C-alpha positions as CSV (number, residue, x, y, z in Angstrom):
1,X,58.7,-200.9,67.6
2,X,58.1,-204.3,66.0
3,X,55.2,-203.4,63.8
4,X,55.2,-203.3,60.1
5,X,53.2,-200.2,59.1
6,X,52.9,-201.4,55.4
7,X,50.3,-203.9,56.7
8,X,48.0,-201.1,57.8
9,X,44.8,-200.0,55.9
10,X,43.6,-196.5,56.3
11,X,40.4,-194.4,56.2
12,X,40.9,-190.7,55.6
13,X,38.6,-187.8,56.5
14,X,38.6,-184.6,54.4
15,X,36.8,-181.3,54.6
16,X,36.8,-179.9,51.0
17,X,40.3,-180.7,49.9
18,X,42.0,-180.6,53.3
19,X,42.9,-183.7,55.1
20,X,41.3,-183.6,58.6
21,X,42.4,-186.9,60.0
22,X,42.9,-190.6,59.5
23,X,42.3,-193.9,61.1
24,X,44.8,-196.9,60.6
25,X,43.9,-200.5,61.2
26,X,45.1,-204.0,60.8
27,X,42.7,-207.0,60.7
28,X,40.1,-206.2,63.4
29,X,42.1,-203.7,65.5
30,X,42.4,-199.9,65.2
31,X,46.0,-199.0,65.4
32,X,45.7,-195.3,65.3
33,X,43.2,-192.4,65.0
34,X,44.5,-188.9,64.5
35,X,42.6,-185.8,63.9
36,X,44.4,-182.5,63.1
37,X,43.9,-180.1,66.1
38,X,42.2,-177.4,64.1
39,X,39.3,-180.0,63.4
40,X,38.9,-181.2,66.9
41,X,35.3,-181.4,68.2
42,X,33.8,-181.3,64.7
43,X,32.8,-184.9,64.5
44,X,35.6,-186.2,62.2
45,X,36.9,-188.8,64.7
46,X,33.3,-190.0,65.4
47,X,32.7,-190.4,61.6
48,X,35.9,-192.3,61.0
49,X,35.2,-194.6,63.9
50,X,31.7,-195.3,62.9
51,X,32.8,-196.0,59.3
52,X,35.5,-198.3,60.6
53,X,33.2,-200.4,62.9
54,X,30.4,-200.5,60.3
55,X,32.3,-201.3,57.1
56,X,35.4,-203.2,58.5
57,X,33.9,-204.6,61.6
58,X,36.8,-203.2,63.8
59,X,36.2,-203.8,67.4
60,X,39.5,-203.5,69.3
61,X,41.9,-200.8,70.3
62,X,44.5,-200.1,72.8
63,X,44.4,-196.7,74.7
64,X,47.2,-195.2,76.8
65,X,46.0,-195.2,80.4
66,X,46.7,-191.5,80.7
67,X,44.7,-190.5,77.7
68,X,41.3,-190.0,79.5
69,X,39.8,-188.1,76.5
70,X,40.4,-191.1,74.2
71,X,39.2,-193.5,76.8
72,X,36.0,-191.6,77.2
73,X,35.7,-191.3,73.4
74,X,35.8,-195.0,72.8
75,X,33.5,-195.8,75.8
76,X,30.9,-193.5,74.1
77,X,30.9,-195.9,71.2
78,X,30.5,-199.0,73.3
79,X,34.2,-200.1,73.8
80,X,34.9,-201.6,77.2
81,X,38.2,-202.2,79.0
82,X,39.1,-205.9,78.8
83,X,42.7,-205.9,80.0
84,X,45.8,-203.9,80.6
85,X,49.5,-204.2,80.3
86,X,52.8,-202.2,80.3
87,X,54.6,-201.8,77.0
88,X,58.3,-201.8,76.4
89,X,58.6,-198.0,77.0
90,X,56.9,-198.2,80.4
91,X,53.4,-196.9,79.4
92,X,50.4,-198.5,80.8
93,X,47.9,-199.5,78.0
94,X,44.3,-200.5,78.3
95,X,42.9,-203.0,75.9
96,X,39.5,-202.3,74.8
97,X,36.9,-204.2,72.9
98,X,33.4,-203.6,71.5
99,X,31.1,-206.6,71.8
């Protein structure tokens, strides 16, 4: 990979003192959103995404074509597919943007 992870900024979600997930971003693009499996379907991903869009004006993300759950999640928040490409590892990625 050719990305410098030191350039990322992060938002973290906690329940009490336990880290439930995080969102990493650079400029206006979300680079990663991870929720620990034991906290799936408890609104942590939605809360992180809403905070990122509202406070940091993040409006872009790339989603693996085969990750239908993530695709549906971002579409629920108004992201639309604006392009696609194949990465260096052979994965098809969808470029998504919220207008």
